[in-house]
C-alpha positions as a Markdown table, in Angstrom:
| # | Residue | x | y | z |
|---|---|---|---|---|
| 1 | Met | -25.1 | 31.0 | 57.5 |
| 2 | Lys | -27.5 | 31.0 | 54.6 |
| 3 | Thr | -25.3 | 33.5 | 52.7 |
| 4 | Thr | -22.1 | 31.5 | 53.5 |
| 5 | Gly | -23.8 | 28.3 | 52.3 |
| 6 | Asn | -24.8 | 29.9 | 49.0 |
| 7 | Thr | -21.3 | 31.2 | 48.6 |
| 8 | Asn | -19.8 | 27.8 | 49.2 |
| 9 | Met | -22.3 | 26.2 | 46.9 |
| 10 | Lys | -21.4 | 28.7 | 44.1 |
| 11 | Lys | -17.7 | 28.0 | 44.7 |
| 12 | Phe | -18.4 | 24.3 | 44.5 |
| 13 | Leu | -20.4 | 24.6 | 41.3 |
| 14 | Thr | -17.8 | 26.9 | 39.7 |
| 15 | Ala | -15.0 | 24.5 | 40.6 |
| 16 | Thr | -17.0 | 21.6 | 39.2 |
| 17 | Ala | -17.8 | 23.4 | 36.0 |
| 18 | Val | -14.1 | 24.3 | 35.5 |
| 19 | Ala | -13.1 | 20.7 | 36.2 |
| 20 | Thr | -15.7 | 19.5 | 33.7 |
| 21 | Leu | -14.5 | 21.9 | 31.0 |
| 22 | Ile | -10.9 | 20.8 | 31.6 |
| 23 | Gly | -11.9 | 17.2 | 31.3 |
| 24 | Leu | -13.9 | 17.9 | 28.1 |
| 25 | Ser | -10.9 | 19.8 | 26.7 |
| 26 | Gly | -8.6 | 16.8 | 27.4 |
| 27 | Ala | -11.1 | 14.4 | 25.9 |
| 28 | Ala | -11.4 | 16.6 | 22.8 |
| 29 | Gln | -7.6 | 16.4 | 22.3 |
| 30 | Ala | -7.4 | 12.6 | 22.5 |
| 31 | Ala | -8.1 | 10.7 | 19.3 |
| 32 | Asp | -8.6 | 7.0 | 18.7 |
| 33 | Phe | -7.8 | 6.1 | 15.1 |
| 34 | Lys | -8.3 | 2.9 | 13.1 |
| 35 | Met | -5.5 | 1.9 | 10.7 |
| 36 | Ser | -6.3 | -0.7 | 8.0 |
| 37 | His | -3.8 | -2.8 | 6.0 |
| 38 | Val | -4.0 | -5.9 | 3.7 |
| 39 | Arg | -1.6 | -8.4 | 5.2 |
| 40 | Pro | -2.2 | -11.0 | 8.0 |
| 41 | Gln | -1.3 | -10.3 | 11.6 |
| 42 | Gly | 2.5 | -10.7 | 12.2 |
| 43 | Ala | 3.4 | -9.8 | 8.6 |
| 44 | Thr | 6.2 | -7.3 | 8.1 |
| 45 | Ile | 3.8 | -4.4 | 7.5 |
| 46 | Asp | 1.8 | -5.3 | 10.6 |
| 47 | Val | 4.8 | -5.3 | 12.8 |
| 48 | Glu | 6.1 | -2.0 | 11.3 |
| 49 | Leu | 2.7 | -0.3 | 11.6 |
| 50 | Lys | 2.4 | -1.3 | 15.3 |
| 51 | Ala | 5.8 | 0.3 | 15.8 |
| 52 | Tyr | 4.6 | 3.4 | 14.1 |
| 53 | Ala | 1.5 | 3.5 | 16.3 |
| 54 | Glu | 3.7 | 3.3 | 19.4 |
| 55 | Ala | 5.9 | 6.1 | 18.1 |
| 56 | Val | 2.9 | 8.3 | 17.5 |
| 57 | Lys | 1.5 | 7.6 | 20.9 |
| 58 | Glu | 4.8 | 8.5 | 22.6 |
| 59 | Ala | 5.4 | 11.6 | 20.4 |
| 60 | Thr | 1.8 | 12.9 | 21.1 |
| 61 | Gly | 1.9 | 12.1 | 24.8 |
| 62 | Gly | -1.0 | 9.7 | 24.4 |
| 63 | Asp | -3.2 | 12.2 | 22.5 |
| 64 | Val | -3.3 | 9.9 | 19.4 |
| 65 | Asn | -3.9 | 6.2 | 19.7 |
| 66 | Ile | -3.8 | 4.1 | 16.5 |
| 67 | Glu | -5.3 | 0.6 | 16.5 |
| 68 | Ile | -4.1 | -1.6 | 13.7 |
| 69 | Tyr | -6.6 | -3.8 | 11.7 |
| 70 | Ala | -4.8 | -6.5 | 9.7 |
| 71 | Ala | -5.9 | -8.7 | 6.8 |
| 72 | Ser | -8.5 | -6.2 | 5.4 |
| 73 | Ala | -10.6 | -6.6 | 8.5 |
| 74 | Leu | -12.2 | -3.2 | 7.8 |
| 75 | Gly | -12.9 | -4.1 | 4.2 |
| 76 | Asp | -11.2 | -4.5 | 0.8 |
| 77 | Tyr | -8.6 | -1.8 | 0.2 |
| 78 | Thr | -10.8 | -0.2 | -2.5 |
| 79 | Thr | -13.6 | 0.2 | 0.0 |
| 80 | Val | -11.3 | 1.3 | 2.8 |
| 81 | Gln | -9.9 | 4.1 | 0.6 |
| 82 | Glu | -13.4 | 5.3 | -0.1 |
| 83 | Arg | -14.2 | 5.2 | 3.7 |
| 84 | Val | -11.0 | 7.1 | 4.5 |
| 85 | Ser | -12.1 | 9.7 | 2.0 |
| 86 | Val | -15.3 | 10.4 | 3.9 |
| 87 | Gly | -13.8 | 10.0 | 7.3 |
| 88 | Ala | -15.5 | 6.7 | 8.2 |
| 89 | Ile | -12.1 | 5.1 | 8.7 |
| 90 | Glu | -9.3 | 7.3 | 9.8 |
| 91 | Met | -6.2 | 5.7 | 8.3 |
| 92 | Ala | -4.8 | 3.0 | 6.1 |
| 93 | Thr | -1.5 | 1.7 | 4.6 |
| 94 | Gln | -2.3 | -0.1 | 1.4 |
| 95 | Pro | -2.2 | 0.0 | -2.5 |
| 96 | Ala | -3.9 | 2.9 | -4.2 |
| 97 | Ala | -7.4 | 2.1 | -5.3 |
| 98 | Thr | -8.1 | 3.3 | -8.9 |
| 99 | Gly | -11.9 | 3.1 | -8.9 |
| 100 | Thr | -12.5 | 6.7 | -8.0 |
| 101 | Asp | -9.7 | 8.1 | -10.0 |
| 102 | Arg | -8.1 | 6.1 | -12.9 |
| 103 | Arg | -5.0 | 8.3 | -12.8 |
| 104 | Met | -4.0 | 6.4 | -9.7 |
| 105 | Gln | -2.9 | 3.6 | -12.0 |
| 106 | Ile | 0.2 | 5.7 | -12.6 |
| 107 | Ala | 1.5 | 4.2 | -9.3 |
| 108 | Ser | 1.6 | 0.7 | -10.7 |
| 109 | Val | 2.9 | 1.3 | -14.2 |
| 110 | Pro | 4.6 | -1.9 | -15.2 |
| 111 | Phe | 8.4 | -2.0 | -15.7 |
| 112 | Leu | 8.8 | 1.7 | -14.9 |
| 113 | Ala | 11.7 | 1.2 | -12.5 |
| 114 | Ser | 14.4 | -1.3 | -13.4 |
| 115 | Asn | 16.2 | -1.5 | -10.0 |
| 116 | Trp | 16.0 | -0.2 | -6.4 |
| 117 | Glu | 18.0 | 2.9 | -7.2 |
| 118 | Asp | 15.5 | 3.8 | -9.9 |
| 119 | Ala | 12.6 | 3.0 | -7.6 |
| 120 | Arg | 13.8 | 5.3 | -4.8 |
| 121 | Lys | 14.4 | 8.1 | -7.2 |
| 122 | Ile | 10.9 | 7.8 | -8.7 |
| 123 | Tyr | 8.8 | 6.7 | -5.7 |
| 124 | Gly | 10.8 | 8.0 | -2.7 |
| 125 | Pro | 10.6 | 11.4 | -1.1 |
| 126 | Gly | 10.8 | 14.2 | -3.7 |
| 127 | Gly | 10.2 | 11.7 | -6.5 |
| 128 | Val | 7.7 | 12.4 | -9.2 |
| 129 | Leu | 5.4 | 9.5 | -8.2 |
| 130 | His | 5.6 | 10.4 | -4.6 |
| 131 | Glu | 4.5 | 13.9 | -5.3 |
| 132 | Thr | 1.9 | 12.9 | -7.9 |
| 133 | Met | 0.2 | 10.4 | -5.6 |
| 134 | Ala | 0.0 | 12.9 | -2.8 |
| 135 | Glu | -1.7 | 15.4 | -5.1 |
| 136 | Leu | -4.2 | 12.7 | -6.3 |
| 137 | Phe | -5.0 | 11.7 | -2.8 |
| 138 | Ser | -5.6 | 15.3 | -1.8 |
| 139 | Lys | -8.4 | 15.5 | -4.3 |
| 140 | Gln | -10.2 | 12.8 | -2.4 |
| 141 | Asp | -9.9 | 14.7 | 1.0 |
| 142 | Ile | -7.0 | 12.4 | 2.0 |
| 143 | Thr | -3.6 | 13.3 | 3.2 |
| 144 | Met | -0.7 | 11.0 | 2.1 |
| 145 | Leu | 1.6 | 10.7 | 5.1 |
| 146 | Ala | 4.2 | 8.3 | 3.5 |
| 147 | Ala | 5.0 | 6.0 | 0.7 |
| 148 | Tyr | 5.8 | 2.4 | 1.7 |
| 149 | Pro | 8.1 | 0.5 | -0.7 |
| 150 | Val | 7.2 | -3.2 | -0.7 |
| 151 | Tyr | 9.0 | -5.0 | -3.5 |
| 152 | Phe | 9.4 | -5.6 | -7.2 |
| 153 | Gly | 6.5 | -7.8 | -8.3 |
| 154 | Gly | 6.7 | -11.3 | -9.8 |
| 155 | Ile | 4.6 | -14.2 | -10.9 |
| 156 | Ser | 3.5 | -17.1 | -8.7 |
| 157 | Leu | 2.4 | -20.3 | -10.2 |
| 158 | Asn | 0.8 | -23.5 | -8.8 |
| 159 | Arg | 2.7 | -25.5 | -11.4 |
| 160 | Asp | 5.9 | -25.5 | -13.4 |
| 161 | Ala | 6.7 | -22.3 | -15.3 |
| 162 | Val | 6.5 | -22.3 | -19.1 |
| 163 | Thr | 9.1 | -20.2 | -21.0 |
| 164 | Pro | 9.3 | -17.8 | -18.0 |
| 165 | Gly | 11.9 | -15.5 | -19.6 |
| 166 | Thr | 9.9 | -14.8 | -22.7 |
| 167 | Thr | 6.7 | -13.1 | -23.8 |
| 168 | Glu | 5.5 | -16.1 | -25.8 |
| 169 | Pro | 1.9 | -17.4 | -25.2 |
| 170 | Lys | 2.0 | -19.9 | -22.4 |
| 171 | Gly | -1.6 | -21.1 | -22.1 |
| 172 | Ile | -1.6 | -20.4 | -18.4 |
| 173 | Lys | -4.4 | -18.5 | -16.8 |
| 174 | Val | -3.5 | -16.2 | -13.9 |
| 175 | Arg | -5.4 | -14.1 | -11.5 |
| 176 | Val | -4.7 | -10.3 | -11.8 |
| 177 | Pro | -6.1 | -7.4 | -9.8 |
| 178 | Gly | -9.0 | -5.5 | -11.3 |
| 179 | Ile | -6.6 | -2.8 | -12.5 |
| 180 | Lys | -6.0 | -2.4 | -16.2 |
| 181 | Ser | -2.3 | -2.2 | -15.9 |
| 182 | Phe | -2.0 | -5.6 | -14.4 |
| 183 | Gln | -4.5 | -7.1 | -16.9 |
| 184 | Leu | -2.6 | -5.7 | -19.9 |
| 185 | Thr | 0.8 | -6.8 | -18.4 |
| 186 | Gly | -0.4 | -10.3 | -17.9 |
| 187 | Ala | -1.4 | -10.6 | -21.5 |
| 188 | Ala | 1.8 | -8.9 | -22.8 |
| 189 | Leu | 3.9 | -11.5 | -20.9 |
| 190 | Gly | 2.0 | -14.4 | -22.6 |
| 191 | Tyr | -0.5 | -15.3 | -19.8 |
| 192 | Ile | -4.3 | -15.3 | -19.8 |
| 193 | Pro | -5.3 | -12.7 | -17.3 |
| 194 | Ala | -8.4 | -13.3 | -15.2 |
| 195 | Pro | -9.5 | -10.3 | -12.9 |
| 196 | Ile | -10.5 | -11.8 | -9.6 |
| 197 | Pro | -10.9 | -10.1 | -6.2 |
| 198 | Phe | -8.0 | -10.7 | -3.8 |
| 199 | Ser | -10.3 | -12.3 | -1.3 |
| 200 | Glu | -11.3 | -15.0 | -3.8 |
| 201 | Ala | -7.9 | -15.5 | -5.4 |
| 202 | Phe | -6.6 | -18.3 | -3.2 |
| 203 | Thr | -9.7 | -20.4 | -3.6 |
| 204 | Ala | -9.5 | -19.8 | -7.4 |
| 205 | Ile | -6.0 | -21.3 | -7.5 |
| 206 | Gln | -6.9 | -24.1 | -5.2 |
| 207 | Val | -9.8 | -25.3 | -7.3 |
| 208 | Gly | -8.0 | -24.8 | -10.6 |
| 209 | Val | -9.9 | -21.8 | -11.9 |
| 210 | Val | -6.5 | -20.2 | -12.5 |
| 211 | Asp | -3.0 | -21.5 | -12.2 |
| 212 | Gly | -1.3 | -18.6 | -10.5 |
| 213 | Val | -1.2 | -14.9 | -9.7 |
| 214 | Ile | 0.3 | -11.7 | -11.1 |
| 215 | Gly | 0.1 | -8.6 | -9.0 |
| 216 | Ser | 2.2 | -9.3 | -5.9 |
| 217 | Gly | 5.8 | -10.2 | -5.0 |
| 218 | Ala | 7.6 | -12.8 | -2.9 |
| 219 | Glu | 6.5 | -11.5 | 0.4 |
| 220 | Gly | 2.9 | -11.2 | -0.6 |
| 221 | Tyr | 2.9 | -14.7 | -2.1 |
| 222 | Tyr | 4.5 | -16.2 | 1.0 |
| 223 | Ala | 2.0 | -14.4 | 3.2 |
| 224 | Ser | -1.2 | -15.2 | 1.3 |
| 225 | Phe | -0.5 | -17.9 | -1.3 |
| 226 | Arg | 2.3 | -20.1 | 0.1 |
| 227 | Asp | 0.2 | -23.2 | 0.0 |
| 228 | Val | -0.4 | -22.9 | -3.7 |
| 229 | Thr | 3.0 | -21.6 | -4.9 |
| 230 | Lys | 5.2 | -24.1 | -6.7 |
| 231 | Ser | 7.1 | -21.7 | -9.0 |
| 232 | Tyr | 8.0 | -18.1 | -8.5 |
| 233 | Ile | 9.3 | -15.9 | -11.4 |
| 234 | Pro | 10.9 | -12.6 | -10.1 |
| 235 | Ala | 10.1 | -10.8 | -13.3 |
| 236 | Asn | 10.1 | -7.2 | -11.8 |
| 237 | Thr | 6.6 | -6.7 | -13.3 |
| 238 | His | 6.0 | -3.6 | -11.3 |
| 239 | Phe | 7.3 | -1.7 | -8.3 |
| 240 | Glu | 4.8 | -2.3 | -5.5 |
| 241 | Val | 4.4 | 0.7 | -3.3 |
| 242 | Trp | 1.7 | 1.3 | -0.7 |
| 243 | Phe | 0.6 | 4.6 | 0.8 |
| 244 | Met | 0.0 | 5.6 | 4.4 |
| 245 | Ile | -3.1 | 7.8 | 4.2 |
| 246 | Ile | -5.3 | 9.6 | 6.7 |
| 247 | Ser | -8.6 | 11.3 | 6.4 |
| 248 | Asn | -8.3 | 15.1 | 6.2 |
| 249 | Asp | -11.1 | 15.3 | 8.8 |
| 250 | Ala | -9.2 | 13.1 | 11.2 |
| 251 | Leu | -5.9 | 15.0 | 10.7 |
| 252 | Ser | -7.4 | 18.4 | 11.0 |
| 253 | Gly | -9.1 | 17.4 | 14.2 |
| 254 | Leu | -5.7 | 17.2 | 15.9 |
| 255 | Asp | -3.8 | 20.2 | 17.3 |
| 256 | Glu | -0.8 | 21.4 | 15.3 |
| 257 | Asp | 1.7 | 19.7 | 17.6 |
| 258 | Asp | 0.0 | 16.3 | 17.2 |
| 259 | Gln | -0.3 | 16.8 | 13.4 |
| 260 | Ala | 3.4 | 17.6 | 13.2 |
| 261 | Ala | 4.3 | 14.6 | 15.4 |
| 262 | Met | 2.3 | 12.2 | 13.2 |
| 263 | Lys | 3.9 | 13.5 | 10.0 |
| 264 | Lys | 7.4 | 13.3 | 11.5 |
| 265 | Ala | 6.8 | 9.7 | 12.6 |
| 266 | Ala | 5.5 | 8.9 | 9.1 |
| 267 | Glu | 8.7 | 10.3 | 7.5 |
| 268 | Asp | 10.8 | 8.2 | 9.8 |
| 269 | Phe | 8.7 | 5.2 | 9.1 |
| 270 | Glu | 9.2 | 5.6 | 5.3 |
| 271 | Ala | 12.9 | 6.4 | 5.6 |
| 272 | Ala | 13.5 | 3.2 | 7.7 |
| 273 | Arg | 11.6 | 1.1 | 5.1 |
| 274 | Trp | 13.7 | 2.3 | 2.2 |
| 275 | Val | 16.8 | 1.1 | 4.1 |
| 276 | Val | 15.6 | -2.5 | 4.5 |
| 277 | Ala | 13.2 | -3.0 | 1.6 |
| 278 | Glu | 15.6 | -4.5 | -1.0 |
| 279 | Glu | 17.2 | -6.9 | 1.5 |
| 280 | Asp | 13.7 | -7.8 | 2.7 |
| 281 | Gln | 12.7 | -8.8 | -0.9 |
| 282 | Gly | 15.6 | -11.1 | -1.2 |
| 283 | Lys | 14.8 | -12.7 | 2.2 |
| 284 | Trp | 11.3 | -13.6 | 1.1 |
| 285 | Glu | 12.4 | -15.0 | -2.2 |
| 286 | Gln | 14.8 | -17.2 | -0.3 |
| 287 | Arg | 12.0 | -18.3 | 2.0 |
| 288 | Leu | 9.9 | -19.4 | -0.9 |
| 289 | Ala | 12.8 | -21.6 | -2.1 |
| 290 | Asp | 13.9 | -22.9 | 1.3 |
| 291 | Glu | 10.7 | -23.4 | 3.2 |
| 292 | Leu | 8.2 | -24.2 | 0.5 |
| 293 | Asp | 10.6 | -25.8 | -1.9 |
| 294 | Ala | 9.3 | -23.6 | -4.6 |
| 295 | Asn | 11.3 | -23.2 | -7.8 |
| 296 | Val | 12.5 | -19.6 | -7.9 |
| 297 | Val | 13.3 | -19.0 | -11.5 |
| 298 | Glu | 16.5 | -17.1 | -12.4 |
| 299 | Leu | 16.1 | -14.6 | -15.2 |
| 300 | Thr | 18.9 | -12.9 | -17.0 |
| 301 | Asp | 19.2 | -9.2 | -17.5 |
| 302 | Glu | 18.6 | -9.7 | -21.2 |
| 303 | Gln | 15.4 | -11.6 | -20.5 |
| 304 | Leu | 14.2 | -8.9 | -18.1 |
| 305 | Ala | 15.0 | -6.2 | -20.6 |
| 306 | Gly | 13.1 | -8.0 | -23.3 |
| 307 | Met | 10.0 | -8.4 | -21.1 |
| 308 | Ala | 10.2 | -4.7 | -20.1 |
| 309 | Ala | 10.5 | -3.6 | -23.8 |
| 310 | Lys | 7.5 | -5.6 | -24.8 |
| 311 | Val | 5.3 | -4.2 | -22.0 |
| 312 | Arg | 6.5 | -0.6 | -22.5 |
| 313 | Glu | 5.7 | -0.9 | -26.2 |
| 314 | Thr | 2.3 | -2.5 | -26.0 |
| 315 | Val | 0.9 | -1.7 | -22.5 |
| 316 | Trp | 2.1 | 1.9 | -21.8 |
| 317 | Pro | 0.1 | 3.4 | -24.8 |
| 318 | Glu | -3.1 | 1.8 | -23.5 |
| 319 | Leu | -2.5 | 3.0 | -20.0 |
| 320 | Leu | -1.8 | 6.5 | -21.2 |
| 321 | Asn | -5.1 | 6.5 | -23.1 |
| 322 | Asp | -6.8 | 5.5 | -19.9 |
| 323 | Val | -5.2 | 8.1 | -17.5 |
| 324 | Gly | -4.9 | 10.9 | -20.0 |
| 325 | Gln | -2.2 | 11.0 | -22.7 |
| 326 | Glu | -0.6 | 14.4 | -21.9 |
| 327 | Trp | -0.8 | 14.1 | -18.1 |
| 328 | Gly | 0.5 | 10.5 | -18.0 |
| 329 | Gln | 3.3 | 11.1 | -20.5 |
| 330 | Ser | 4.5 | 14.1 | -18.5 |
| 331 | Ile | 4.8 | 11.9 | -15.4 |
| 332 | Leu | 6.6 | 9.1 | -17.3 |
| 333 | Asp | 9.0 | 11.6 | -18.9 |
| 334 | Lys | 10.0 | 13.0 | -15.5 |
| 335 | Ala | 10.4 | 9.4 | -14.0 |
| 336 | Leu | 12.7 | 8.3 | -16.8 |
| 337 | Asn | 14.9 | 11.4 | -16.9 |
């Protein structure tokens, strides 16, 4: 009896140990990731990222669960990128932060693309900016899963526009992001640029510190500045593209099948966005006009070309000095060919 009892106990312990190891193995495969983005809940990107998270969950059989954090709830996008780099936050879809590498300004070169066909060639899969940004992110221990085309940028004003189709001085102070390309572009177009953090921009307009914003587009102004937008100038100042990024540590912690599933879902996510992005831009411009009664200024092709020429002549050389003349020029040459 004693021998039988010991044998049964050993079998029980062995079975328990195996079950525990199996459970630990399953737990090791499961991953709960945080994904940050800059728009409010319910915004287009919020809806699309939640769909992406569902696609990943299904494709990985529940191994990867992505929780979406809207409205910069995990921190300003510059801070978030730094935290993704060190693995403190797993994922984000947002603009590229230039604080750790000034060369990332190349993603927001003003007036680089003139239309959506140009934009897709330059920023889409296989495009020079797509590949360049992936390389720059990799140097920060970050994998770029996808580029997310947002819109062509414009100018939002809490007042009537002044000579909007020219580069003449306008005496209007506007908030710009703390990125040199936007500051220089604002000045080249005749505005007085004031670098202000995004989190403080709405209040700055509300209290009259500045009269408007450069650095976003119709969707962004509707989402975050609709109560202080009276005029919108679709000047095509820059092509806004965000990047879906993931910490290398987070990605490498998954098995090969789950990594492949995440990457395939990201490719599908990007491809779907390119199909609807241009139409989406027009929809948001129309909403500014219809719902907010904002004056959406119409610019001629000649006016847009004149603004682009001025910026390329005066701003591009300054940006090239900042990012590296030879490196930056090689990127622009490939983009324009």
